[in-house]
N, C-alpha and C positions, 0 to 999 in steps of 0.2 A: 268898721268893726262888726256891725250887726250882720253883715253878709258873709263873714268868714266861713261859716259852716256850709252854706249853700253854694257859694261860688268858689269853685276849685282853683281858679287862676288868681285869686286875690294874692297880692304881694309879688306875683310873677308876671303880671300883664302890664305892658307899657304902651303908651301911645306912640306910634311911629312918626307922627308929625311933630309933636312938641317934646316927647320924652317923658311926659308926666305919667304917673301910675294911673291905671284904669281900675275902677272899682265896680262892684255889682250894685245894680239898682233894679227895682221892679215898679211896675205901674199897671193900673187897671184900665183896660180898654173900654170902649163904649158898650160892648156886649158883656161887661163884667168879667172878662177873662183876664187873668193876671199874666203879664209878660215880664220875663226876666232878661236883663241885658247888662252889658258892660259899658261904662261911660268914662270918658277922659276926665280926670279931676280938673284940669285947666278949663276945659269946655264947660264944665258945670259951674265952677266957682267964679271964674273971671270972664267967661264967654270969649276968650281970645283964641281958642283953638277950634278949628272947623271939623275936627274928627267926628264922624257920625257914630251913633251907638251901634252896638253889634249884639245880635241875639246870643244869649248865654249858651243854649243847647247846641247851636250850630258850631260855635267856636270851641267849646269843650270837646264835642264829638270829633272835630277836626284834629285837635291837639292829641287826643287819646288815640285816634286812628293812626296818625303819623308816628307816634311813640311806639305803638304796637308793631307797626310796619318795620321800624328800625330794630327792635329787639328780636324780630323773627329772622333777621338777616345775620347769617353766621359770620360774614366779613365784619360787620359792625361789632358783634360780640368779641371777635378776635382782636379788633382794634382797641376796644375798651379794656380787655384783659391785658394787652400789652402796655397800655397806658397806666393801669393800676400797678402792674409789676414795676414799671419804671418809677412811679411815684413812691412806692414802698421803699425803693433803694435810696431815693433822694430825701424823703421825709425825715427819717430818723438819723440825726447827726450825733446823738449822744452814744448810741450803741457802738458804732465804729470807733469812736474816741475811747470808750471804755475797753474795747477789745485790743486796741493798740497799746493802751496802758498795761493791760494784762500781759501782752507779749513781752513788753519791756521788763516787767516784774519777773516773769518766768525766766527771761534771759539773765537777769541779775541773780536769781536764785541758782541757776545753772552755773554761773561764773563763781559764785560763793562756794558751791559744793565742789567744784573743780579745784578751787584754792585750798579748801579743807583737805581734799583727797591728796593734794600735792604736799600736804604737811604744814600749810600756813594756817594755824589756828591760834587766834588771839582773842582777847575779850571783844575787840571792836568787830572782828569778822563774825563772831557769834551773835553780837547784838544787831549787827547789820542784817544777818540772815533772819533773825527773829522779826525785825521790822518788815523785811520783804515778805515773809510768810503771812504776817498780819495784814499787810497791804493786799496780798493775793486773796485772802479770805474775804476782805471787804469788797474787792472788785468782783469776786464771784457772786456775792449777794447782790451788788448793784446791777450786774449784767442780767442776773435772773429776774430781778424786779423790772428791768427795762423790757425784757422779752415778754413778761407777763402783761405789762402795761400796753405794749404794742405788739401783739402777736403777728408774726409774718404769715401771710396767706399764700398758699400755693396757687399755681395757675389753675389747677383743677377745681380748687375750692371757689375761686373767683368765678370761673366759668359756670359751675353748678349753681352758684347764687344768682347769677345773671339769667341763666336759662329758666330758672323757676318763675320768672316774671312772664314767660310765654304762656303759662297756664292760667293767668289771671283773666277773669271775665270782664270785658270792657263795659258791660251793662250794670255791674254791681258798683254802687257808690264807693264803698271802702276800697275796692280794687282800683277804681279810677283815681282816688286820692293817692294811693300807694304809687301808682305809675307816675303821676305828676310830681309828687314829692321826691321821688327817687331820680327821675331822669330829666325833668324839665327845670332848667335854671331860670330862663326868662323867655317871654313871648312878646315880640314887638309887632303891633298891629297897625298896618297901613290901610288905606281905603282899597288899594288894589292887590295887596299881598300880606302874608303873615310870615314872620321870621321866628322860627322856634329854635 
């Protein structure tokens, strides 16, 4: 907890050997220089994992460099945009259901108006039409609320938002945090490789 601010990969970095979370630590060397590194929680607490500690600066620089390399690639941006567009279609199940109900209500109103136009006007047709119109107004409000709660983004909006990250300076701490928080889900650290 004490290291959350200084260690950018806290909660996202895992040991490749045992799967435990790795956390930030620091220690002072013989020449009074403070060293920052990440250590496997299992290796520290139980001494059952053989994962070596890794220098903080080296690992964070590597993750930032790989992330920047990915967002500079137009093919990667295109793939992310396509995925976002697909997720937007899948995510909201309420809006399509409300729109379907609205079509059914509009068809019902149309049928009632056709019946009235054909001369079939009774108390029940009038009350049924009023109910359908009230239902239509309620559905209009619910559809509008749903669209406001979950606005649909266009491909250009998503692409613009993603390409803004290309302008971030990887040497500025707040920019580094933004890159990691936005694009990095997890990092698995092995002795011989890093899986981002």
